[in-house]
C-alpha positions in Angstrom: -13.7 0.7 -10.8 -12.9 4.3 -10.1 -15.2 7.1 -11.5 -12.9 9.5 -13.2 -15.2 12.4 -12.2 -14.9 11.5 -8.5 -12.0 12.1 -6.0 -11.4 9.1 -3.7 -9.9 9.2 -0.2 -7.7 6.1 0.4 -6.6 4.9 3.9 -3.3 5.6 5.7 -0.5 3.6 7.3 -2.0 0.5 8.7 1.1 -0.9 10.4 1.8 2.2 12.5 -1.8 2.7 13.3 -1.7 -0.8 14.8 1.3 0.2 16.9 -0.8 3.1 18.3 -3.6 0.6 19.1 -1.3 -1.5 21.1 0.3 -4.0 18.8 3.5 -5.5 20.1 5.2 -6.8 16.9 7.6 -9.7 16.7 10.6 -8.0 15.1 10.5 -7.7 11.3 7.1 -9.5 11.2 5.8 -6.0 12.1 2.1 -5.8 11.1 2.0 -9.5 10.2 2.1 -10.1 13.9 -1.5 -8.9 14.2 -2.7 -11.6 11.8 -0.5 -14.5 13.2 -1.2 -13.8 16.9 -5.0 -14.1 17.4 -5.1 -11.8 20.4 -4.3 -8.9 18.0 -6.8 -9.7 15.3 -9.4 -7.3 16.7 -6.9 -4.5 16.3 -6.7 -5.1 12.5 -10.5 -4.7 12.3 -10.4 -1.7 14.5 -7.6 -0.1 12.5 -9.7 -0.5 9.3 -12.7 0.9 11.1 -10.8 4.0 12.2 -9.8 4.7 8.6 -13.4 4.1 7.3 -14.8 6.4 10.0 -12.3 9.0 9.1 -13.6 9.0 5.5 -11.7 6.4 3.5 -13.3 5.3 0.3 -10.8 2.4 0.0 -9.0 0.3 2.5 -6.1 -2.0 1.9 -5.8 -5.5 3.4 -3.2 -5.8 6.2 -0.9 -8.3 4.6 1.9 -6.1 3.5 4.4 -8.0 5.8 2.9 -11.5 5.1 5.8 -12.6 2.9 7.3 -16.1 2.9 10.8 -14.7 3.2 10.0 -13.0 6.5 7.8 -15.7 7.8 10.5 -18.3 7.3 12.9 -16.1 9.3 10.6 -16.4 12.3 9.5 -20.0 11.7 6.1 -19.0 10.8 6.1 -20.1 7.1 3.2 -22.5 7.9 1.0 -19.4 8.7 1.3 -17.9 5.3 -2.1 -18.9 3.9 -3.9 -18.4 7.2 -2.5 -15.0 7.7 -3.6 -13.9 4.2 -7.1 -15.2 4.7 -7.4 -13.4 8.0 -6.3 -10.1 6.4 -9.0 -10.5 3.8 -11.7 -11.5 6.3 -10.9 -8.8 8.8 -11.0 -6.1 6.1 -14.4 -7.6 4.9 -15.8 -7.6 8.5 -14.8 -4.0 9.0 -16.6 -3.1 5.7 -19.7 -5.0 6.8 -19.7 -3.3 10.2 -19.4 0.1 8.6 -22.4 -0.3 6.4 -20.6 1.5 3.7 -21.5 -0.7 0.8 -19.5 1.2 -1.8 -16.3 1.0 0.3 -13.6 -0.5 -1.9 -11.4 -3.3 -0.5 -8.0 -3.4 -2.1 -6.0 -6.8 -1.8 -2.4 -6.0 -1.0 0.1 -7.5 -3.3 3.4 -6.4 -1.7 6.8 -6.5 -3.3 8.7 -9.8 -2.8 12.0 -8.0 -3.0 13.7 -5.7 -0.6 11.3 -2.8 0.2 12.1 0.5 -1.5 14.7 -1.4 -3.6 14.9 -3.1 -7.0 17.0 -5.8 -5.4 15.5 -9.3 -5.7 15.2 -11.8 -2.9 13.6 -14.5 -4.9 13.9 -15.7 -8.6 11.1 -14.7 -11.0 9.3 -18.1 -10.7 9.1 -17.7 -6.9 7.9 -14.2 -7.2 5.2 -15.3 -9.7 4.1 -18.1 -7.5 3.9 -16.0 -4.3 1.9 -13.3 -6.1 -0.4 -16.0 -7.5 -1.0 -17.7 -4.2 -1.6 -14.3 -2.5 -4.2 -13.4 -5.2 -5.8 -16.8 -5.0 -6.5 -16.5 -1.3 -7.6 -12.8 -1.3 -9.6 -13.0 -4.5 -13.1 -13.7 -3.3 -12.9 -11.2 -0.6 -11.6 -8.1 -2.3 -12.7 -5.7 -5.0 -9.4 -4.9 -6.6 -5.8 -5.9 -6.4 -3.3 -3.3 -5.2 0.4 -3.6 -6.3 1.7 -2.5 -3.0 5.0 -0.5 -3.1 6.6 -2.3 -6.1 10.0 -0.9 -7.2 10.6 -2.1 -10.7 8.9 -2.7 -14.0 10.1 -6.3 -13.8 8.1 -7.1 -10.7 5.1 -5.2 -11.9 5.1 -7.4 -15.0 5.4 -10.6 -13.0 2.6 -9.5 -10.8 0.4 -8.7 -13.8 1.0 -12.2 -15.2 0.1 -13.7 -11.8 -3.1 -11.7 -11.6 -4.2 -12.0 -15.1 -6.5 -15.0 -14.7 -8.4 -13.5 -11.8 -9.8 -10.8 -14.0 -10.0 -8.1 -11.4 -9.0 -4.4 -11.7 -5.4 -3.7 -10.7 -4.3 -0.5 -9.0 -0.6 0.0 -9.5 1.2 1.3 -6.4 4.8 2.0 -7.4 7.6 3.5 -5.2 9.5 6.4 -6.5 12.8 8.0 -5.5 14.7 11.2 -6.6 13.0 13.2 -9.4 10.3 10.6 -9.8 12.1 7.4 -11.1 11.6 3.9 -9.7 14.5 2.4 -7.6 15.2 0.3 -10.8 15.9 3.6 -12.7 12.8 3.2 -14.9 10.5 6.2 -15.4 6.9 7.1 -15.0 6.5 6.8 -18.8 7.9 3.2 -18.6 5.2 2.4 -16.1 2.4 4.0 -18.1 3.3 2.0 -21.2 2.9 -1.4 -19.4 -0.2 -0.3 -17.6 -2.0 -0.6 -21.0 -1.3 -4.3 -21.0 -3.7 -5.3 -18.3 -6.9 -4.4 -16.6 -5.4 -1.4 -14.8 -7.8 0.9 -12.9 -5.3 3.5 -11.7 -1.6 4.3 -10.8 -0.4 5.8 -7.6 2.9 6.8 -6.1 3.1 4.3 -3.2 4.9 5.1 0.2 6.7 7.9 -1.6 7.5 11.1 0.2 5.9 14.4 -0.6 8.8 16.0 -2.3 9.2 13.2 -4.8 5.5 13.0 -5.5 5.7 16.5 -6.9 7.8 15.1 -9.7 5.5 12.2 -10.3 2.0 13.7 -10.6 2.6 15.9 -13.6 3.9 12.8 -15.5 1.0 10.7 -14.4 -1.4 13.4 -15.6 -0.2 12.7 -19.2 -2.2 9.4 -19.3 -5.9 8.7 -18.9 -6.2 6.4 -15.9 -7.0 7.8 -12.4 -3.8 8.6 -10.5 -2.7 9.9 -7.1 -0.6 8.8 -4.1 -0.2 7.1 -0.7 2.3 9.6 0.7 4.6 8.6 3.6 6.0 10.9 6.2 9.5 9.3 6.6 12.4 11.6 7.1 14.7 9.6 4.8 14.5 6.4 3.0 17.9 5.2 1.6 17.8 4.6 -2.2 17.8 0.9 -2.9 17.7 0.1 0.8 20.1 -2.9 1.2 18.6 -4.7 4.2 15.1 -3.6 5.0 13.8 -7.1 5.3 16.3 -8.1 8.0 15.9 -5.1 10.4 14.9 -6.1 13.9 13.2 -3.0 15.1 9.6 -3.2 15.9 8.9 0.2 14.3 10.5 1.2 10.9 10.3 4.8 12.1 13.3 4.0 14.3 15.2 3.3 11.1 13.9 5.9 8.7 12.9 8.8 11.0 9.7 10.8 10.8 8.5 14.2 9.8 5.0 13.6 11.2 5.4 16.5 13.6 5.7 18.7 10.5 3.4 16.8 8.2 0.3 17.5 10.3 -3.3 16.8 9.3 -3.7 20.4 8.2 -0.5 20.3 6.1 -1.6 17.0 4.7 -5.0 18.5 3.7 -3.3 21.5 2.0 -0.9 19.1 0.2 -3.9 17.1 -1.1 -5.8 20.2 -2.2 -2.7 21.4 -4.2 -2.2 18.0 -5.7 -5.7 17.9 -6.9 -4.9 20.7 -9.3 -2.8 18.2 -11.3 -5.8 16.2 -12.0 -5.0 13.6 -9.3 -8.1 11.9 -7.9 -6.8 9.2 -5.5 -5.5 10.6 -2.2 -4.1 8.6 0.8 -1.2 8.0 3.1 1.3 5.3 4.0 3.8 5.2 6.9 3.2 7.9 9.6 -0.1 8.9 8.0 -2.8 8.1 10.6 -6.7 8.2 10.7 -6.4 11.8 12.0 -4.8 12.7 8.7 -7.4 11.0 6.6 -10.1 12.7 8.7 -8.8 16.1 7.6 -9.9 15.1 4.1 -13.4 14.1 5.1 -16.0 16.0 3.0 -13.1 17.9 1.4 -14.4 17.3 -2.1 -18.2 17.0 -1.6 
C-alpha cells in the first residue's frame, strides 16, 4: 500500500477540527455527534476536505467515537451501524470531490477499551465482534484498516483476527507512554513481532506526544515496514487513564490541556523534518493538530 521510497502526509485531529467548524457535541459522544445528527454531516465532509486541501495523502474515517459502549450511554446504540456507514461514505465523498485518486482512505478501528489505557471495558469476544462489525461496514469504502490508538498487544491481536478475512492492508496505530512502551507495559519490539503475522502495511505511534515519539521512532527503524506517527499536542495524558470514556466535557482539551500554542505549524514542520532522519515516512497529527499544521508540510518532500 505504501511505497517505501515515498513520504506520506497523513491527516490531523478530526474531532477538534469539527469543533472549530461548529460542531456542538453531545457530551462524550464527541465527534460521533457529527455522524448521528444529520445537520452536522456536512461538517465531516468539510473537515476531510480541509485536510485533503492542506496536503494529506491519507484521511481516516470519522468513527473514532462510534463505539457501542459510548452509544449505549446516550441511548444511541441503534445508530451504531448507520453512523459507521456515514463515516465511510462521507470520507469517500470528500475523496471524490477532491479528484485526488491516489488519496488513501483508512477505516478507523478504534480501541474498545478505555482510551490511552490497557484497561478493558468489554470481554475478548465482544471486542472481536465489534471490530468485525466495524470492518464489515467500512470494508467496501476504505483502502486500508487503521488500528486507531490501541494500547495493548492483546487488543491488537484481537483486531488482527477480526480483520483477517477482509484481506486488506492494516496500519497499526499504537499509543505509547513514557520511554516508548504501550500502556500495557509491552514494548515496540513486542509490537514488531506480531506485525509479521498479518497483512501489515506500516506502524505508527498514534495520538502520542512528541517527547515520547522520540523514543519510539529509533525502535521502529529496526524493522522493514513503513513507520511514523500521528502526534498529539496534549499537555498531559494520564497513564492508564481510568475514566476517559465517561467524561462529560465536549472537548477533551478541557481534560488534558493543550500545548498547541507552542506546537505551532512551524514547530510541527521542523519536528517532522527531524523525524524523517530516522527513516520515518508516515507523518501526521492527532488531537490539537489542525489543517494549518498539515498545510505546513505541503510540498515539503517533493
